[in-house]
N, C-alpha and C positions, 0 to 999 in steps of 0.2 A: 196754621200755628205759624209764628213770627220766627223771620229767622233768628241765630244769634246774636241779640243788643253787642254793640262797639265792637266789632271784629273788622279789623281793616285788614284788608288783601294786601300780600305778600308782593315787593317787590323785588326783581331778581334785574339790575343791570350788569349787561357782560361786557368789558371792556379788553380791550386785545391791541398793543404794540407792537409793532415789526424794529428791530433797532436794526441800524446796522451792525455785518458781520465784523467784531473784533479783528484786527491784525496783530499779530503777539511782535513785539519791537526785536530787534536782532540779541539770538544770545554774548552775555556779557560774562569773559571768563575772570573771576578775583580771584585775589590774592590766598592762597592758605599760606596760615601761621599754623604750626607748631600750635598745637594742644598745651594749656598752658597746666603744669602742674603743681597742686595745693596741695600745703601742709597736712599733715596726717596729727588731727586734733583728738585726743580721746574721747570718748563721749561717759558722763559719769552718772549712774543713775542717783537723785536726791530726791527719792520720793512719789508718793501716787500724784495722779494729777486725773482730771478727769471733764471733760469737755462741758460746758455751762451756757445758758443760753441765758445773752444779758440784755433781751429784744424787750424783754416785758412777754408778759402775758396776754396769749390769745385771745381772743372775744371768741365765744362759741355762738351760733349760730344757728335755730331750729327752726330747719326750713318749715316744720309740719304746723306753726301758729297760723292761726285763722283770724280773718277779720270780716266783721259780715260790713255790707255797704246799703243804706239804706235813702234813693232819694227822693223827695215829695214834692208836688206841688200844686199848684190850680194857676191857671193861668189866662189868663181874657182878652179875648178876641175881640174888636172892635174895627166898624159900629154893627151895632146892634145885624146878627142874620145874613155879612157881609156886601160885595164882595170887603173881606178884612185888610184893615190899614194900620193898626198898632196894636198890637198884645204887653200884654203889663200882668205882673203875679210875682209870686215869690216859690222861693226853693227851698223845702228844709232837708240837711243834712244831718245824718247821722250815725255814727263809728261804732259797733261793737268790737269787742278783741272775744275771740274764738267764739263768732257768733251766735252768741248768747247775751240775749235782751232782756235788760234788767225793768221790769213792769212796775218795780216798786214796792210791790207785796210782800210781806215778808211770810217767805216759804221756804222752804227745804232747799227747791228743785231751785227758787230762783236766787242763785247765788253770783251772778254774775255783778263784776264792776260799775259802774257809771261811763258811759259810750269813753269813749279818749275823744272824739270830734263831734260836736255840737256847733253847726253855725248854719245862718238864715242868709241867702241870697236873696235880694228883688231882679227883676227884671223887667224894662222897658225897651223897646224896639219899632223899626218900621218897617214898613212891605218894601221885599227890592226886587221888582219889577224883572230887571236882569240879570238872572243867574244859571246855573248849568244842570240843576236838579231834575230831570225828567221825571220823577215819579209825584213831585209836589203842589199839593191845592196852593201852598200862598208858601212865601224863603220871606224872613225879616233877618235885617241886621238887629243886633238884639248886643247892651250892654247888661252886665253882672256891674253889683254894687253890695258888699256885703254890710248888715244890715244887724245881724247877732253872731256872737261868737269867734271862737280864736282858729281858726282854717291851719293851724304852727303842725297840731297833733295829726291833721287827719292824717292818710293815708292810700287813698286814690288817685294817684300820678295825675289824672283827667282832673282834679277840681277844680273848677272856673275860680281865675284870681278876680281881686277887686277891681274894678274897674275896665278886666277884660271887655271884650269884642268881639263875640260869634256871630254865624250865620247859622242857622236853623231852618229846616223847613217842616211842616205839616202835611202829613200824607195820609186821608180821611181812607182813602180803599182800605190799610194797613195798622191801621189806629197809631200811628210810631210818628216821633220827631227826628226827623234827620239831624244831622251834623258833617255839615263842609268845611271838614277835620284839617283845623287850623289853617281854615281855608287853602288847603292843601288842593281843591276840586274832587276830594275823592268822598265822596256821602257815604257814613257811617248812621245806620240804625241806632239810635242814640238812647228816646226815650217813648216807653211803651203810652199811648193814652187814653181817656178816653172821655167820650165830647157829650158833653151835654147844654144843650142849648150852645151858647156863647164862648162855654167854660170850657175849658184843658186842664183836667187833673191826669198830671204826667208822675212814671212812678220807675224807677229803676231801684229790683233790688235781686245783689247779686253776695256771694262772699269768696273772697282771692287767697290765695295764701299769702302769708310775707316772713320774714325772717328776726324775729326775735331776739335782741341780746337779752346773753341769762350772762350770772356768772358762774365764771367754772369751780 
């Protein structure tokens, strides 16, 4: 069984600073002024007043909404049979609101709206011999290129950016693609894989809770 994908370890940093003990300044005696006398003004009830919110209507957020994220692609390793020096391929990303996939058939069950996110990226990369991944068979520096779709509506916070450069590693022992999380040196299980000769079938399928704005 694979460890949970994309679970970054928590980092706790404790900082302690010792400050010099503050020295209280000498007491100062201030002159005492007599309390001023305010004129007595009678209050008159001129009507009914009720407080009103003038800041506009707050947006209602529904934390129970979900989105299903499916990322899948085929990546080719070269040269044939290794040792591998290059990687290339594509990754298609679909996001389905409420975790229901529209199959395109007209049925009573199939009522989902089209996916709000449909994009395809290509990747190109070369091997990186100097790396810090202890379990990786091979590590590549790759570049993501957006080839189709608009990533604007996508909800995955870790969606690749067009032109982004990542460092990834392939671990054949666990059939996993690892990601050097934004060049932090922390290697995270990112995609599950199936290897067929020199081709990797990569996939990531998850459902995440999101906050949806709704009219009050």
